[in-house]
Residue, then its C-alpha position, 0 to 999 in steps of 0.5 A: x500500499x502506497x503511503x502519501x506524504x503531505x508536505x510539511x507546512x511551517x508555522x508562521x512565527x510570531x514576528x510575521x503575524x505582528x508584521x502583518x498586523x502592523x501593515x493592516x493597521x497602518x493601511x487602515x489608519x492611513x486610509x482614515x487619515x486620508x479621508x479626514x484630510x479630504x473631508x477637512x479640505x472639503x469643509x474648509x472650501x464650503x466654509x470659505x464659500x459661506x463666508x464669501x457669500x455673506x461678505x457679498x451680502x454685506x456689501x449689498x446691504x451697506x449700499x442699501x442701508x446708506x440710501x435709507x440713512x440719507x432718506x431719513x436724514x432728509x426726513x429729519x431736516x424736513x421735520x426740524x420746524x415742528x415747533x415753529x410751525x405749531x406756533x404759526x398755525x395755532x395763532x392763525x390756521x390760514x397760515x398753514x403753508x409750513x404744514x406742507x413740509x411736515x406732510x411731505x416728510x411724515x407720510x412714508x417710513x423706510x424700513x431696512x431689510x438685510x440680504x438674508x440668503x446666506x444667513x438662511x443657508x447657514x441656519x437651515x443647512x447647519x453651516x454654522x458648525x463649519x465656520x470658525x468660532x470667531x467667524x460664527x460669533x461675528x455673524x451671529x452678533x450681526x444678526x442679533x443687532x439686525x433683529x433688534x432693529x427689525x423689532x424697533x421698526x415693526x413696533x415703535x416706528x410703525x406705530x408712530x407712523x400709523x398714528x401720524x397718518x391716521x390723524x392726518x386723514x382726519x385733519x386734512x381737507x379732502x380737496x387739499x389732499x387730492x391736490x397734493x397727491x395728484x400722480x403728476x405731482x409725484x417726484x420719486x417717493x415724495x410728492x410735490x406740494x405746490x399750487x394747493x388752492x383748497x384749505x388745508x384743514x377740514x376744520x379748525x380743531x385746536x385739540x386735533x391740531x395739538x394731537x397731530x403735532x404731538x404725534x409729529x414730535x414723537x415721530x421725529x424722535x422715533x425717526x432719529x432713533x431709527x437713524x441711530x440704529x441704522x448707523x450702528x448697523x452700518x458700522x457693524x457691516x463695515x467692520x465685518x467687511x474689513x474683517x473678512x476681507x483681511x482674513x480671507x483676502x477677498x477683493 
């Protein structure tokens, strides 16, 4: 009977097992590190895209807020004669030409709204977690400053504007109002109040007149408060633009 001899298989030594383990461990570790590096590069790219988008929004907003600040400045200048006009009209209601300037600068308010496309993306897509802490904190602080302005605009400022408009509708004669609001007399957002032949007041009601001037006085103070908040927000915008431009070398 023929006997088959199996080849002798040498057992691996401990060092060989250890070497194989080390090689597998290094391969897995290096793959993990490479993936982390790749994800890090991708996150930094997305982070910079978010920051650049917000930077562009800020530049748009500074131009827009400057326009509103200039409009409010013109409004405050137009309302600067409230006291003297009240004295004149109280003494003689026929001498009401000074009211025209007050009407012209108290019928419209100019709320400011930021460009919020990037802020919405950061909030909805969890983008804030990708930003460096200082960047995220700066943006969050800016958003808080704007939210305070929005609250002021939608409550105090809007209420003062509504009060002035409502009393104006009760105080002013329809015929005079129709002459003032003719479409051909409009220039931009303001109306040209000229050639008004109808009496301005529907009646000489000193109590109503006093109410209107009190509301105008408050409106003037509120508009000044709005102006200060807009200027502070503009300073915040300018600081952020310079900060991001220097840090990320934006043009």
